[in-house]
C-alpha positions in Angstrom: 92.8 130.8 109.4 94.6 130.7 112.7 97.9 131.4 114.3 99.6 128.1 115.0 102.2 125.6 113.8 100.7 122.2 113.2 102.8 119.0 112.6 102.2 115.4 111.4 100.2 113.4 111.5 97.2 115.2 110.1 95.0 112.2 110.2 94.5 109.0 112.1 93.2 105.5 111.2 89.8 106.2 112.8 89.2 109.5 110.9 88.5 111.5 114.0 90.2 114.5 115.6 92.6 112.8 118.1 96.4 113.0 118.6 98.1 111.0 115.9 101.8 110.6 116.8 104.4 110.1 114.1 107.6 108.2 114.7 109.4 111.6 114.8 106.9 113.4 117.0 109.5 114.9 119.3 111.4 116.4 116.4 108.3 117.8 114.9 107.4 119.4 118.3 110.8 120.9 118.5 110.5 122.4 115.0 107.1 123.8 115.7 108.2 125.3 119.0 111.3 126.9 117.4 108.9 128.9 115.3 106.1 129.6 117.8 108.4 130.8 120.6 109.5 133.8 118.5 105.9 134.9 117.8 104.5 136.1 121.1 100.8 136.0 120.1 101.2 132.5 118.6 103.0 131.2 121.6 100.3 132.4 124.0 98.0 129.8 122.4 94.7 131.8 122.1 95.2 133.7 118.9 91.7 134.1 117.5 89.5 134.6 120.5 87.0 136.8 118.5 86.4 134.1 115.9 87.1 130.9 117.9 86.8 131.7 121.6 87.4 128.1 122.8 90.3 127.3 120.6 93.6 126.8 122.5 97.0 125.6 121.3 99.5 125.1 124.1 102.6 127.0 123.2 101.2 127.8 119.8 101.6 124.3 118.3 99.3 121.4 117.7 99.3 117.9 116.2 97.4 118.3 113.0 95.0 115.4 113.6 94.2 116.6 117.1 93.1 119.9 115.7 91.1 118.5 112.8 91.4 115.4 110.6 92.9 115.8 107.1 93.2 112.5 105.3 95.8 112.5 102.5 97.3 115.9 103.4 100.6 117.1 101.8 102.7 117.3 105.0 101.9 113.7 105.9 102.5 112.5 102.3 105.9 114.3 102.1 106.9 112.9 105.5 105.9 109.3 104.6 107.0 109.2 101.0 110.0 111.6 100.7 111.3 111.8 104.3 110.6 115.5 104.2 109.8 117.0 107.6 107.1 119.5 106.9 104.9 121.6 109.2 102.0 123.8 108.4 102.3 127.4 109.7 99.0 129.3 110.0 100.0 132.9 110.0 96.8 134.6 111.1 93.2 134.5 112.0 92.2 136.2 108.7 93.0 134.0 105.6 93.2 136.9 103.2 94.7 140.0 105.0 94.7 143.4 103.4 97.9 144.3 101.6 98.6 147.2 104.0 98.7 144.7 106.9 101.4 142.5 105.3 104.3 144.5 106.9 102.8 143.7 110.3 102.7 140.0 109.5 106.4 140.2 108.4 107.4 141.8 111.7 105.4 139.2 113.7 107.1 136.3 111.9 110.6 137.5 110.9 112.3 136.2 114.0 110.3 133.0 113.9 111.4 132.3 110.3 115.0 132.9 111.2 114.8 130.6 114.2 113.0 127.9 112.1 115.8 128.0 109.5 118.4 127.6 112.2 116.9 124.2 113.0 118.4 122.8 109.8 
């Protein structure tokens, strides 16, 4: 897990972790930023320092392939084959939070979700 919004492309032709720009890169960055700006911890870019001390996402967003390469991922497939603009929102450093922590996650992401929906 992590706390970041990642956007296409998730892979590149070389199969290594480098920035892989889509034709709509600026739009994807805008969508990702619309979400991260409303989540203070995400926007700061260093969400999981206990687990990943060197991980840094400027403004809480990243190009998927720059973070790690995922060939054949769903967000790339949807973008290329259905014209669906999809991002992946990682909501926390712990993949399976305890049920009692879910209200905290809701509060941390409520404004982000509303801002993201406004982008439509």
